[in-house]
C-alpha positions as CSV (number, residue, x, y, z in Angstrom):
1,X,-25.8,33.4,-27.2
2,X,-24.3,30.1,-28.3
3,X,-25.5,26.9,-26.5
4,X,-22.2,25.1,-27.4
5,X,-20.2,24.2,-24.3
6,X,-16.6,25.7,-24.7
7,X,-15.1,22.6,-23.1
8,X,-16.8,20.4,-25.8
9,X,-15.6,22.8,-28.5
10,X,-12.0,22.6,-27.3
11,X,-12.2,18.8,-27.0
12,X,-13.5,18.5,-30.6
13,X,-10.7,20.8,-31.8
14,X,-8.1,18.6,-29.9
15,X,-9.5,15.4,-31.5
16,X,-9.4,17.0,-35.0
17,X,-5.8,18.1,-34.5
18,X,-4.9,14.6,-33.3
19,X,-6.5,13.0,-36.4
20,X,-4.5,15.4,-38.7
21,X,-1.3,14.5,-36.9
22,X,-1.9,10.8,-37.2
23,X,-2.6,11.1,-41.0
24,X,0.4,13.3,-41.5
25,X,2.6,10.8,-39.5
26,X,1.3,7.9,-41.6
27,X,1.9,9.7,-44.9
28,X,5.4,10.5,-43.8
29,X,6.1,6.7,-43.8
30,X,5.0,6.2,-47.4
31,X,8.0,5.9,-49.6
32,X,8.3,8.6,-52.2
33,X,8.7,5.9,-54.9
34,X,5.1,4.6,-54.3
35,X,3.4,5.6,-57.5
36,X,1.5,4.3,-60.4
37,X,4.3,3.2,-62.6
38,X,2.0,2.4,-65.5
39,X,-1.4,3.5,-66.8
40,X,-3.9,1.3,-68.6
41,X,-6.8,2.1,-71.0
42,X,-9.6,1.3,-71.2
43,X,-10.2,0.3,-67.6
44,X,-13.4,-1.4,-68.6
45,X,-14.4,-3.0,-71.9
46,X,-17.1,-5.3,-73.4
47,X,-16.7,-8.0,-76.0
48,X,-20.1,-7.7,-77.5
49,X,-21.8,-10.7,-79.2
50,X,-22.1,-9.0,-82.6
51,X,-18.4,-7.9,-82.6
52,X,-15.1,-9.7,-83.1
53,X,-14.1,-11.6,-79.9
54,X,-11.1,-9.3,-79.3
55,X,-10.5,-6.3,-77.1
56,X,-7.2,-4.3,-76.9
57,X,-5.8,-2.8,-73.7
58,X,-3.1,-0.1,-73.9
59,X,-0.5,-0.1,-71.1
60,X,1.8,3.0,-70.9
61,X,4.9,3.3,-68.8
62,X,5.0,6.2,-66.3
63,X,8.4,5.2,-65.0
64,X,11.9,6.2,-65.9
65,X,12.9,2.6,-65.6
66,X,12.3,-0.5,-67.7
67,X,9.7,-2.8,-66.2
68,X,8.7,-6.4,-66.5
69,X,4.9,-6.7,-66.8
70,X,3.1,-9.9,-65.9
71,X,-0.5,-10.3,-67.2
72,X,-3.0,-12.7,-65.7
73,X,-6.7,-13.3,-66.1
74,X,-9.3,-14.2,-63.4
75,X,-13.0,-14.9,-63.8
76,X,-15.4,-13.0,-61.5
77,X,-17.9,-15.3,-59.7
78,X,-21.2,-13.7,-58.5
79,X,-20.2,-10.2,-59.7
80,X,-21.6,-7.1,-58.1
81,X,-22.8,-9.0,-55.0
82,X,-21.6,-9.5,-51.5
83,X,-20.4,-13.0,-52.5
84,X,-18.2,-11.7,-55.3
85,X,-14.9,-13.5,-55.7
86,X,-12.5,-14.5,-58.4
87,X,-11.0,-17.7,-59.7
88,X,-8.0,-18.2,-61.8
89,X,-8.4,-19.1,-65.5
90,X,-6.2,-22.1,-66.1
91,X,-5.8,-24.3,-69.1
92,X,-5.7,-28.0,-69.5
93,X,-3.0,-29.7,-71.6
94,X,-5.4,-29.7,-74.6
95,X,-5.6,-25.9,-74.3
96,X,-9.2,-25.7,-73.0
97,X,-10.1,-23.5,-70.0
98,X,-10.7,-25.3,-66.7
99,X,-12.2,-22.4,-64.6
100,X,-14.3,-20.4,-67.0
101,X,-17.7,-22.0,-66.6
102,X,-18.2,-23.5,-70.0
103,X,-15.1,-25.2,-71.3
104,X,-13.6,-23.2,-74.1
105,X,-15.3,-20.0,-73.2
106,X,-12.3,-18.4,-71.6
107,X,-10.4,-15.2,-71.9
108,X,-6.7,-15.1,-72.7
109,X,-4.3,-12.2,-72.8
110,X,-1.4,-11.9,-75.2
111,X,1.4,-11.2,-74.5
112,X,1.2,-12.6,-71.0
113,X,4.7,-11.3,-70.1
114,X,6.7,-8.5,-71.7
115,X,9.3,-5.8,-71.0
116,X,7.9,-2.3,-71.0
117,X,10.6,0.3,-71.7
118,X,10.7,3.6,-69.9
119,X,7.9,5.9,-71.3
120,X,6.9,3.2,-73.9
121,X,3.4,1.9,-74.7
122,X,2.4,-1.7,-75.4
123,X,-0.9,-3.1,-76.7
124,X,-2.2,-6.3,-75.0
125,X,-4.9,-8.3,-76.8
126,X,-7.5,-10.0,-74.8
127,X,-9.3,-12.7,-76.8
128,X,-12.5,-14.6,-76.0
129,X,-12.0,-18.3,-77.0
130,X,-15.7,-18.8,-77.4
131,X,-19.1,-17.4,-76.6
132,X,-20.7,-18.1,-73.2
133,X,-24.3,-19.0,-72.7
134,X,-24.6,-16.0,-70.3
135,X,-22.4,-13.0,-69.8
136,X,-19.1,-13.6,-68.0
137,X,-17.0,-10.9,-66.3
138,X,-13.2,-11.1,-66.0
139,X,-10.4,-9.0,-64.6
140,X,-7.2,-8.7,-66.5
141,X,-4.4,-7.9,-64.0
142,X,-1.2,-6.1,-64.9
143,X,1.6,-6.5,-62.4
144,X,4.7,-4.4,-63.3
145,X,8.1,-5.0,-61.6
146,X,11.1,-2.9,-62.2
147,X,13.7,-4.7,-64.2
148,X,17.1,-5.4,-62.8
149,X,19.9,-3.2,-64.0
150,X,21.9,-4.8,-66.9
151,X,25.2,-6.2,-65.7
152,X,24.6,-5.4,-62.0
153,X,25.7,-8.1,-59.6
154,X,23.0,-10.0,-57.8
155,X,24.3,-8.9,-54.4
156,X,23.9,-5.3,-55.5
157,X,20.4,-5.9,-56.8
158,X,19.5,-7.5,-53.4
159,X,20.8,-4.4,-51.6
160,X,18.4,-2.1,-53.5
161,X,16.0,-0.3,-51.3
162,X,12.7,-2.1,-50.9
163,X,11.0,1.1,-52.2
164,X,11.7,0.1,-55.8
165,X,9.6,-3.0,-55.3
166,X,6.5,-1.1,-54.5
167,X,4.1,-1.0,-57.4
168,X,0.5,-0.9,-58.2
169,X,-1.4,-3.8,-59.6
170,X,-4.0,-2.7,-62.1
171,X,-7.2,-4.7,-62.8
172,X,-9.1,-4.0,-66.0
173,X,-12.7,-5.3,-66.2
174,X,-13.6,-7.2,-69.4
175,X,-17.1,-8.5,-69.9
176,X,-17.8,-11.2,-72.6
177,X,-21.3,-11.4,-73.9
178,X,-23.1,-14.3,-75.5
179,X,-23.6,-14.3,-79.3
180,X,-27.2,-13.1,-78.9
181,X,-28.2,-10.8,-76.0
182,X,-31.6,-11.6,-74.4
183,X,-32.2,-9.2,-71.5
184,X,-34.9,-10.0,-69.0
185,X,-36.0,-9.0,-65.5
186,X,-38.5,-10.7,-63.2
187,X,-39.7,-10.5,-59.6
188,X,-39.6,-13.2,-56.9
189,X,-40.2,-13.4,-53.2
190,X,-38.2,-15.4,-50.7
191,X,-39.8,-15.4,-47.3
192,X,-40.1,-11.7,-46.4
193,X,-37.7,-10.5,-49.1
194,X,-39.0,-9.0,-52.4
195,X,-36.3,-9.3,-55.0
196,X,-35.5,-8.4,-58.6
197,X,-34.0,-11.2,-60.6
198,X,-32.1,-11.1,-63.9
199,X,-33.7,-13.8,-66.0
200,X,-31.8,-12.8,-69.2
201,X,-28.4,-13.8,-70.4
202,X,-26.7,-10.3,-70.2
203,X,-26.0,-7.8,-67.4
204,X,-28.7,-5.3,-66.7
205,X,-27.8,-2.0,-65.1
206,X,-30.8,-1.0,-63.0
207,X,-30.9,2.8,-62.8
208,X,-34.1,3.2,-60.7
209,X,-37.3,1.6,-59.4
210,X,-40.5,3.4,-58.7
211,X,-44.2,3.3,-57.9
212,X,-46.3,4.7,-60.7
213,X,-50.0,5.7,-60.8
214,X,-50.0,5.9,-64.6
215,X,-47.9,5.6,-67.8
216,X,-46.6,9.2,-67.6
217,X,-43.2,9.8,-66.2
218,X,-44.5,12.4,-63.8
219,X,-46.9,9.7,-62.4
220,X,-44.0,7.9,-60.8
221,X,-42.1,8.3,-57.5
222,X,-38.6,7.0,-58.3
223,X,-35.9,5.6,-56.1
224,X,-32.4,5.7,-57.6
225,X,-30.6,2.3,-57.6
226,X,-27.5,2.5,-59.9
227,X,-26.7,-1.2,-59.6
228,X,-25.8,-3.9,-62.0
229,X,-27.6,-7.3,-61.8
230,X,-25.9,-10.1,-63.7
231,X,-27.7,-13.1,-65.2
232,X,-29.1,-15.4,-62.6
233,X,-28.5,-13.0,-59.7
234,X,-30.9,-10.9,-57.7
235,X,-31.1,-7.5,-56.1
236,X,-33.5,-6.5,-53.2
237,X,-36.5,-4.3,-54.1
238,X,-36.6,-1.3,-51.7
239,X,-38.7,-1.8,-48.6
240,X,-41.1,1.1,-49.6
241,X,-42.0,-0.8,-52.8
242,X,-42.5,-4.2,-51.3
243,X,-45.7,-6.0,-52.4
244,X,-46.5,-3.1,-54.8
245,X,-46.5,-2.9,-58.6
246,X,-43.0,-1.7,-59.5
247,X,-41.7,0.0,-62.6
248,X,-38.0,-0.7,-63.3
249,X,-35.7,1.4,-65.5
250,X,-32.5,-0.3,-66.7
251,X,-29.9,-0.2,-69.4
252,X,-28.2,-3.0,-71.4
253,X,-25.2,-2.8,-73.7
254,X,-26.1,-2.1,-77.3
255,X,-29.4,-0.3,-76.5
256,X,-29.3,3.5,-76.8
257,X,-32.5,4.0,-74.9
258,X,-33.3,3.2,-71.3
259,X,-35.5,0.1,-70.9
260,X,-38.6,0.1,-68.8
261,X,-40.5,-2.9,-67.4
262,X,-43.5,-3.1,-65.0
263,X,-43.4,-5.9,-62.5
264,X,-46.3,-7.1,-60.4
265,X,-45.8,-8.5,-56.9
266,X,-44.5,-12.1,-57.2
267,X,-46.0,-15.1,-55.4
268,X,-43.9,-16.5,-52.5
269,X,-41.2,-18.9,-53.5
270,X,-38.6,-21.0,-51.7
271,X,-35.0,-20.0,-51.7
272,X,-34.3,-23.0,-54.0
273,X,-36.3,-21.3,-56.7
274,X,-33.8,-18.4,-56.9
275,X,-30.3,-19.0,-58.1
276,X,-27.3,-17.0,-57.0
277,X,-26.4,-15.2,-53.8
278,X,-29.3,-13.6,-51.9
279,X,-27.5,-10.9,-49.9
280,X,-27.7,-7.3,-51.0
281,X,-24.8,-6.1,-53.2
282,X,-22.3,-4.1,-51.2
283,X,-20.1,-3.0,-54.1
284,X,-20.2,-2.3,-57.8
285,X,-16.6,-3.4,-58.6
286,X,-17.8,-5.4,-61.6
287,X,-20.6,-3.0,-62.6
288,X,-20.3,0.2,-64.5
289,X,-17.4,1.2,-62.3
290,X,-14.4,-0.8,-63.4
291,X,-12.3,-2.5,-60.8
292,X,-9.2,-0.6,-60.1
293,X,-7.4,-1.9,-57.0
294,X,-3.9,-0.9,-56.2
295,X,-2.0,-3.5,-54.1
296,X,1.4,-3.2,-52.4
297,X,3.7,-5.9,-53.6
């Protein structure tokens, strides 16, 4: 005999039906014209230190209408952390970047504005103006707007349904590496927090951490991490591994094999000894998963 109360079951069914009704009602209000009018590829790219300072992003129209496309670049500050935010990359009258960390080490996109015909494809070049001392992450935004109809009076254009102004804004992640990559990881303690710090000059994608009783792989108890740690920033070591020797597996661009490093417990340090935000990362928008954020205009 079932121990489930029939009244509870009916109440759960009613709640489920109400939730489905709310979702269906919300979807009914979404205009049919809300769609991704363009696609971009690649959604993430790296300008490596040993390669030309250029990356190419392909943008393809998925719309039956011509579109104006505005391209902008923003630098990501404290990427892959809870404190992640973006700043505009602007240029001084002499053409040097004002918001890219090191002057001259900025990213520019060309063309910055163009008309994308229905079904057409355009190539946008993103160029690093210099090599940073440490890796910098950017987002290149593509904002398409449906072009006005040729010869149509302005009053008629203003009367067009707002649906046609609903578009997605695409953000492609572009990382610019220094001329010479020098990866490095260390361990530090801040109060009661045991943390992994990127002491190198390029991003390290930490795949797992573990406690090992020997050199063999089977001698380790691994915990999956799957997080990127950018230069100067930190990531918390799991509670179960605190104050214990830790083996870290990570990947860096340009290395085919996974890297391994053993880290002993670190001496206590003040918060001033560790640069960068100290809160655990909540998202990986600037890590291996490229930022793809649709916005309603």
